[in-house]
C-alpha positions, 0 to 999 in steps of 0.5 A: 500500500502507498504511504500516507504523507502528512502535512507538516505544521509550521510552528510559530516562533516565540513572538507569534505564539498565542498569549496563552502559550507565552503566558505559561512559557509552554514547552515540551517536557517529553522526549522525541520518539527515538529508535524503533518502538511498538504500541497498541494504539498510536494517536497522532496529535497532542491537542485536546482531541488526541489527549482526551482520546488517550485518557479514555483509552487508559480508562477502558483498556489500561493494559494497552500501550497507548502512545501520543505523537505531537509535532511540537509541544502538546497544545501548540496547535489549535488547542493552545491558540483559541479564545478560551470559551467553554459552553455546551452543545445546546447552542448547536442542538438544531444543527446536531439534530439535522445530522444525528437526529433529535434523540441523539442530539439531546444526548450529545448536548447533555454529554457536553454538559457532563464534560464541563462538569468533568473539567470542573472536577479535575480543576477543583481537585487540583489535577488540572489548573486551567483558570476555569471560571463558570460565570456563564456564556453570553450569546448576544446581539449587537444589531437588529440583524443578530436578534434572535439568532439563538431562538431555535436552539433555545426552543429545542433545548426547552423542548428537550427538558433541559434548563440551560439558557436564561434571557438577558436584557440590555441592563444585565448585559451592560452591567455584566460586560461593561458595554452597552453595545450588545443589548439582548441575548441569552446566557448559559449559566453553567459555562464560561472561560478557561485558559486554553494553554493551561488546559492542554498542558494539564491534559498532557501531564494527566495523561503521562501520570496515568501511563500514556506515552507522549513524545513531543517534537515528533512530527509524523512524516509518513504512515505506512498502512497495513494490518500493522501500521508503521509511522515514520518520524524524523528520529524514529519509528513506531508500529501499531495495529491501530491509529487515531489521527487527531491533527485537526486542520492538518488532516486536510493534507490527506486527499480523502479528508480534504473533500470534507474540510475547509480551512479558515484563519481565526485571529485573536488579540490580548490587551495589557493588564487593565484590571482597574479599568475593567472593574470601573466598567463593571466587567469583573467576572470570567463570563465568555461573551459572543455576539451573533454576527456571521464573522463570529466575535468572542471575548473574555476578561482574564483573571489578571484583567486582560481582554481577549478578543477574537474574530473569525475574519482571516484567510482561506487556504487554496487546496487547504494548504497553509503555513506560517502565514496562518500563525500570525496575520500581517494585519496584526489583529487590525480587525479585532482592534476595530471591534474592540473599540466598537464594543469598548470605546473607553479602551481605545487607548489600551495597548495590544500586547499579543496578536496571533492566529491559527487554522480552524478545520471547518466541515460543511455542516459545522459539526465534527466528523469521525470515521476510519479511512476508506481503505484502512479500517484500523486508521481512525480520525476525528476532525471538523470541530469548527472552533467549538471544542473545549466541551466537545473534544471529551465526547470525541475522545469517547467515540474515538476510543470506542472505535479504536477498541472495536467496542459496540456501544452508544459512542461507536454507533453515534451518527457523528461516525460516518464521513460518507453521509456528510456534505462534500465541498466543491473541488478546487479551484472553485472551492477557494475562489468561491470561498473568497467571494463568500467571505468578502460578502460576509465582511461587507454584510457584517459591516453594514448590519452592525450599523443596522443597514441592509446589504444589497441582494448580491451580498445577501445571496453570497453571504448566505452560502456559508455553512452555518451561522452559530458562534464558534467561540471556544475551543480546539480552534483559534 
C-alpha cells in the first residue's frame, strides 16, 4: 500500500505564539520518539482531541500501550491558540439534530454538559489548573440583524427538558460586560472561560501520570498502512495495529479528508493588564461573551484583567494548504482592534500586547466528523470541530476510543461516525475562489448590519452560502 504523507505544521516562533502559550512559557517536557518502538494504539496529535482520546483509552483498556505523537509541544496547535470559551452543545442542538437526529442530539448536548462538569472536577481537585471560571456564556446581539439568532436552539433545548439558557436584557448585559453595545441575548449559566494553554498542558501531564506515552517534537512524516501500521518520524519509528489521527486542520493534507474540510484563519488579540479599568466598567467576572454576527466575535476578561478578543475574519487556504502565514496575520489583529473599540470605546487607548492566529478545520455542516479511512479500517480520525471544542473534544475522545477498541456501544454507533453521509465541498479551484467571494460578502454584510443597514441582494445571496451561522467561540480552534 502507498504511504500516507502528512502535512507538516509550521510552528510559530516565540513572538507569534498565542498569549496563552507565552503566558505559561509552554514547552515540551517529553522526549522525541527515538529508535524503533511498538504500541497498541498510536494517536497522532497532542491537542485536546488526541489527549482526551488517550485518557479514555487508559480508562477502558489500561493494559494497552497507548502512545501520543505531537509535532511540537502538546497544545501548540489549535488547542493552545483559541479564545478560551467553554459552553455546551445546546447552542448547536438544531444543527446536531439535522445530522444525528433529535434523540441523539439531546444526548450529545447533555454529554457536553457532563464534560464541563468533568473539567470542573479535575480543576477543583487540583489535577488540572486551567483558570476555569463558570460565570456563564453570553450569546448576544449587537444589531437588529443578530436578534434572535439563538431562538431555535433555545426552543429545542426547552423542548428537550433541559434548563440551560436564561434571557438577558440590555441592563444585565451592560452591567455584566461593561458595554452597552450588545443589548439582548441569552446566557448559559453553567459555562464560561478557561485558559486554553493551561488546559492542554494539564491534559498532557494527566495523561503521562496515568501511563500514556507522549513524545513531543515528533512530527509524523509518513504512515505506512497495513494490518500493522508503521509511522515514520524524523528520529524514529513506531508500529501499531491501530491509529487515531487527531491533527485537526492538518488532516486536510490527506486527499480523502480534504473533500470534507475547509480551512479558515481565526485571529485573536490580548490587551495589557487593565484590571482597574475593567472593574470601573463593571466587567469583573470570567463570563465568555459572543455576539451573533456571521464573522463570529468572542471575548473574555482574564483573571489578571486582560481582554481577549477574537474574530473569525482571516484567510482561506487554496487546496487547504497553509503555513506560517496562518500563525500570525500581517494585519496584526487590525480587525479585532476595530471591534474592540466598537464594543469598548473607553479602551481605545489600551495597548495590544499579543496578536496571533491559527487554522480552524471547518466541515460543511459545522459539526465534527469521525470515521476510519476508506481503505484502512484500523486508521481512525476525528476532525471538523469548527472552533467549538473545549466541551466537545471529551465526547470525541469517547467515540474515538470506542472505535479504536472495536467496542459496540452508544459512542461507536453515534451518527457523528460516518464521513460518507456528510456534505462534500466543491473541488478546487472553485472551492477557494468561491470561498473568497463568500467571505468578502460576509465582511461587507457584517459591516453594514452592525450599523443596522441592509446589504444589497448580491451580498445577501453570497453571504448566505456559508455553512452555518452559530458562534464558534471556544475551543480546539483559534
